[in-house]
C-alpha positions as CSV (number, residue, x, y, z in Angstrom):
1,M,-10.9,34.8,70.9
2,H,-13.5,36.0,68.5
3,C,-17.1,36.9,69.5
4,L,-19.8,34.5,68.3
5,S,-22.0,35.3,65.4
6,D,-25.7,35.5,65.8
7,R,-26.1,32.2,63.9
8,E,-23.5,30.5,66.1
9,R,-25.4,31.7,69.2
10,Q,-28.6,30.2,67.7
11,V,-26.8,26.8,67.2
12,V,-25.6,26.9,70.8
13,E,-29.0,27.8,72.2
14,L,-30.8,25.1,70.2
15,A,-28.2,22.5,71.2
16,A,-28.6,23.6,74.8
17,Q,-32.3,22.8,74.4
18,G,-31.3,19.2,73.4
19,L,-31.7,19.4,69.6
20,G,-29.4,17.4,67.4
21,D,-27.7,18.5,64.2
22,K,-30.6,17.5,61.9
23,Q,-33.1,19.3,64.2
24,I,-31.0,22.4,64.4
25,A,-30.6,22.4,60.6
26,K,-34.3,22.1,60.1
27,A,-35.0,24.9,62.7
28,L,-32.5,27.2,61.0
29,R,-33.4,26.2,57.5
30,V,-29.9,25.2,56.6
31,S,-28.2,21.9,55.7
32,S,-26.7,19.5,58.2
33,W,-23.3,20.3,56.7
34,T,-23.8,23.9,57.5
35,V,-24.5,23.1,61.1
36,R,-21.3,21.0,61.2
37,T,-19.4,24.0,59.9
38,Y,-20.9,26.1,62.7
39,W,-19.7,23.5,65.2
40,D,-16.2,23.6,63.7
41,R,-16.1,27.3,64.1
42,L,-17.5,27.2,67.6
43,R,-14.8,24.7,68.6
44,E,-12.1,27.0,67.2
45,K,-13.5,30.1,68.9
46,T,-14.2,28.5,72.3
47,G,-11.5,25.9,72.5
48,G,-14.1,23.3,73.4
49,L,-13.2,19.7,73.4
50,N,-16.7,18.4,72.3
51,R,-20.2,19.8,71.7
52,L,-21.2,19.8,75.3
53,H,-18.0,21.6,76.3
54,V,-18.5,24.1,73.4
55,V,-22.1,24.8,74.6
56,V,-20.9,25.4,78.2
57,L,-18.1,27.7,77.1
58,A,-20.2,29.6,74.5
59,L,-23.0,30.2,77.0
60,D,-20.4,31.4,79.5
61,L,-18.9,33.6,76.9
62,D,-22.4,35.0,76.0
63,E,-23.2,35.6,79.7
64,S,-20.0,37.6,80.1
65,H,-21.2,39.9,77.3
66,A,-18.8,38.5,74.7
67,R,-15.8,39.0,77.0
68,P,-13.2,36.4,75.9
69,I,-12.3,33.6,78.2
70,D,-8.6,33.6,78.8
71,A,-6.5,30.4,78.7
72,D,-6.4,29.9,82.5
73,Q,-10.2,30.1,82.7
74,R,-10.6,27.7,79.8
75,E,-8.3,25.2,81.5
76,R,-10.2,25.4,84.7
77,K,-13.5,24.9,82.9
78,Q,-12.0,21.9,81.1
79,A,-10.8,20.4,84.4
80,D,-14.3,20.9,85.9
81,L,-15.8,18.9,83.1
82,R,-13.4,15.9,83.6
């Protein structure tokens, strides 16, 4: 798994604060389409099922100092969210 870019981290942090796509776009001074592209990349990098799951996995990834989450850890986290 790839490490997150600075911009992807910003998207995750803003989403974790409760901001929606339009608010994130305004805060980052980009279009809503750009924010959606970041979400697509974040889903690919984290293996997240939805935005909440992506945020949880990305924050965990960031806390572990960009150490990739292996497939077993990802499956356990997905099971925890069900």
